[in-house]
N, C-alpha and C positions, 0 to 999 in steps of 0.2 A: 541609170540607163543613159548611155551616150548615143545620141543621134546627130551630133554636131557635124559640120563639114559637108552639108548637102545630102544627108541621109534621109531627109523627110521633106515632103512638100505639104501643102494645105490638107490634102486628103489623108496623107499618112498621119499628120498631127491630129486630125479629127478622129481617126480610128483609134489611135493610141490613147487619146484622152477619154474616149468613150469606153474602151475595153479594159483599161488597167487602173484599178483602184488601190494598188499596192506599191506603187513606185514611190521611193523617198527622194531620189535625186534624178533630175531630168535635164539633159543638155540638148536643147533644140537650136543651138547657135548655128549660124551660117547655112540655114536651110532655105532661105528665100521665101518663107511663107509670109502671108500678110493677113488680110481681113478675116478670112475663114479659119485660118490656123489660130489666130488670136481669139476668135469666138470659141473655138474648141478648148483652148487653154483656159479661157475664162470660166467655161463650164467645169473643166477639170478642177480648177481651184475651188469652186463652190462645193464640189462633191467629195474630193479626195481629202482624207484625214491623215495621210502618211507623208505627203510631199513636204520636204523641208528645204530643198535647194532646187532652183529653177534658173536656167540660163537661156535667155531669148536673144542674146546679142547678135547683131548683124543680120537681122531679118527686115522685111519690108513692111513694118507695122506703122500704119498711119494714125491720125488722131482718133478717128472713129473706132479703130481696133483697140487703141489704148483704153478706151472707155470700157470695153468688155473685160480687159485685164484688171482694171481698177475695181470693177464690180465683183469679179471673182476673188480678188485679194481681200475685199472687205468682208467676205463670207468665210474666209479661210483662217484657221487658228493654228496651223502647224508650219506654214512657210516662214523661214527666217532669213533666207538668202535668195535675192532676186538680182540677176545680172541682165542689164538692158542696154549696154553700150551699143552705139551705132544702129539704133532701130529707127532713126528718123527718116520717114518718107512723108513729106508734106506736113510735118509737125509744125 
């Protein structure tokens, strides 16, 4: 599912992550989401058993938000590709 290029904000990302457990590829690049979006993606990573590719490039993810992602990744057994270029906001 491609939502890159400004197609989703924090609220959209949270909805998507809560409502869809069947996505295998997710592109959330260039959406400008930050803390709340990263929290939602972290929760998605904990619960989703089908996601294999995730692109979070060029979002406003700070250090605290990265911790949510790391927590989600440690619980996920299916993700094998994670793109995170240009996510530094106060890292």
